C-alpha positions as CSV (number, residue, x, y, z in Angstrom):
1,M,0.0,0.0,-0.1
2,H,3.1,2.2,0.0
3,E,2.4,2.9,-3.5
4,I,-0.6,5.2,-2.3
5,L,2.1,7.5,-0.6
6,D,4.4,7.4,-3.5
7,Y,1.4,8.4,-5.7
8,L,0.5,11.2,-3.4
9,R,4.0,12.5,-2.9
10,N,4.2,13.0,-6.8
11,L,1.2,15.3,-6.9
12,P,1.5,19.0,-6.1
13,P,-0.3,19.7,-2.6
14,P,-3.5,21.4,-4.2
15,E,-4.0,18.1,-6.4
16,R,-3.3,15.7,-3.4
17,D,-6.5,17.3,-1.7
18,A,-8.5,17.3,-4.9
19,F,-7.7,13.8,-5.6
20,A,-8.6,12.6,-2.2
21,E,-11.8,14.5,-2.3
22,R,-12.7,12.9,-5.6
23,C,-12.2,9.6,-3.8
24,K,-14.4,10.8,-0.8
25,T,-11.7,10.6,1.6
26,T,-8.8,12.8,2.8
27,V,-5.1,12.8,2.4
28,G,-4.7,12.4,6.2
29,Y,-6.8,9.3,6.3
30,L,-5.0,7.5,3.4
31,R,-1.7,8.3,5.3
32,K,-3.0,6.9,8.5
33,A,-4.3,3.9,6.7
34,V,-1.1,3.1,5.1
35,S,1.0,3.7,8.2
36,T,-1.3,1.5,10.3
37,K,-1.7,-1.1,7.5
38,Q,-5.4,-0.7,7.6
39,Q,-7.5,-2.6,5.1
40,L,-9.1,-0.2,2.6
41,G,-12.8,-0.6,1.7
42,V,-13.7,-1.9,-1.7
43,E,-15.3,1.4,-2.7
44,L,-12.3,3.4,-1.6
45,C,-10.1,0.9,-3.6
46,I,-12.0,1.2,-6.7
47,S,-12.2,5.3,-6.4
48,L,-8.4,5.4,-6.0
49,D,-8.0,3.3,-9.1
50,R,-10.4,5.2,-11.1
51,E,-9.1,8.6,-10.1
52,S,-5.6,7.8,-10.3
53,G,-6.1,6.5,-13.9
54,G,-4.9,3.2,-13.0
55,A,-1.7,4.1,-11.3
56,L,-3.3,2.6,-8.2
57,R,-4.7,-0.7,-9.0
58,C,-7.7,-1.8,-6.8
59,E,-6.3,-5.6,-7.2
60,R,-3.1,-4.5,-5.2
61,L,-4.9,-2.3,-2.8
62,C,-7.5,-4.8,-1.8
63,P,-6.0,-8.2,-2.9
64,G,-8.3,-10.3,-0.7
65,L,-11.2,-9.8,-3.1
66,D,-11.9,-11.8,-6.2
67,W,-11.9,-8.9,-8.5
68,D,-12.1,-11.2,-11.8
69,Y,-15.4,-12.8,-10.5
70,L,-16.7,-9.2,-9.6
71,R,-16.1,-7.8,-13.0
72,K,-17.6,-11.0,-14.8
73,A,-20.7,-10.6,-12.5
74,A,-20.9,-6.9,-13.3
75,L,-20.9,-7.8,-17.1
76,R,-23.6,-10.3,-16.6
77,E,-25.7,-8.0,-14.6
78,G,-25.2,-5.2,-17.3
79,A,-26.2,-7.6,-20.0
80,A,-29.3,-8.5,-18.2
81,N,-30.6,-5.0,-17.8
82,D,-29.3,-3.8,-21.2
83,P,-31.1,-5.6,-24.1
84,A,-28.5,-4.3,-26.7
85,T,-25.7,-5.7,-24.7
86,A,-27.5,-9.0,-24.2
87,L,-28.1,-9.3,-27.9
88,A,-24.4,-8.5,-28.8
89,Q,-23.1,-11.1,-26.3
90,R,-25.5,-13.9,-27.7
91,Q,-24.4,-13.0,-31.2
92,E,-20.7,-13.3,-30.1
93,V,-21.4,-16.6,-28.7
94,A,-23.2,-17.7,-31.9
95,H,-20.4,-16.7,-34.0
96,A,-17.7,-18.3,-31.9
């Protein structure tokens, strides 16, 4: 998790606060979490990944989660809620 501190150190101070705010946390909380080796919540890990443009990977920040399963489940759920996606997936399977 020290990559979080490295990432923050490379941001100018005003950008650090803005980054943390977009992740719905604070720079102080992130520093404390790293120093105490606190397990970050899934939502925060995803926010850190998204807002860092992938520089902080959620898989490394929260390694105990089965991210591959969650991604596949989200795709299945999205297909179930979106007829166009479901149709495209069926067509891909039919042509495979």
